[in-house]
C-alpha positions in Angstrom: 104.0 84.5 95.2 100.4 85.4 95.4 98.7 87.9 97.7 95.5 86.7 99.4 94.1 90.0 100.7 91.0 88.3 102.1 93.3 86.3 104.5 95.9 89.1 104.7 98.7 86.8 103.7 101.2 86.3 101.0 101.6 82.7 99.8 104.2 80.7 98.0 103.2 77.3 96.8 106.0 74.7 96.1 105.1 71.2 95.1 101.6 71.5 96.7 102.9 72.8 100.0 102.4 76.5 100.9 104.7 78.8 102.8 103.0 82.0 103.9 103.5 85.4 105.6 100.6 87.0 107.5 100.6 90.8 107.1 98.8 94.0 107.8 99.1 97.0 105.4 99.2 100.3 107.3 100.1 103.7 106.0 103.7 103.5 104.7 104.3 100.1 106.2 103.8 96.4 105.6 103.6 94.7 109.0 104.8 91.0 108.8 103.1 89.3 111.8 104.2 85.7 111.1 106.1 83.7 108.5 105.4 79.9 108.2 106.9 77.2 106.1 105.5 73.6 106.5 108.1 71.0 107.6 108.4 69.6 104.0 109.6 73.1 102.8 112.0 73.8 105.6 115.6 74.0 104.5 114.6 74.4 100.8 114.8 78.2 100.6 111.1 78.6 100.2 110.7 81.1 103.1 113.7 83.0 101.7 112.0 83.2 98.3 108.8 84.2 100.0 110.4 87.0 101.9 112.2 88.3 98.8 108.9 88.6 97.0 107.4 90.3 100.1 110.3 92.8 100.1 109.7 93.4 96.4 106.0 94.0 97.0 106.8 96.5 99.8 109.3 98.3 97.5 106.7 98.5 94.7 104.1 99.9 97.1 106.6 102.4 98.7 106.2 100.7 102.1 108.7 99.8 104.8 108.5 96.3 106.3 107.9 96.2 110.1 108.7 92.6 111.2 106.9 91.2 114.3 108.0 87.7 113.4 111.4 86.6 114.5 112.1 85.0 111.1 111.1 88.1 109.2 113.3 90.3 111.5 116.3 88.0 111.1 115.8 87.8 107.3 115.7 91.6 107.1 118.9 92.0 109.1 120.6 89.6 106.6 119.2 91.6 103.7 119.7 95.2 104.7 119.8 96.3 101.0 116.1 95.6 100.8 113.3 97.7 102.3 112.6 97.0 105.9 
């Protein structure tokens, strides 16, 4: 995963296709506004791998994830052991 701070998004490239998570860093939080995986990556686990990396980034920065996106919220509910 790479962080593109200029676009405020995390990106995960798989075979030339890019899944991404739009974010905002705020004091103590990482707000995930939107998670997107292109149709070619849906069902491959790419969005899951992206969210795992996002959670690790939040943990390393000492931030809690605030999900605005339905996918991010559902992912965090399934992974309660991770920050969020």
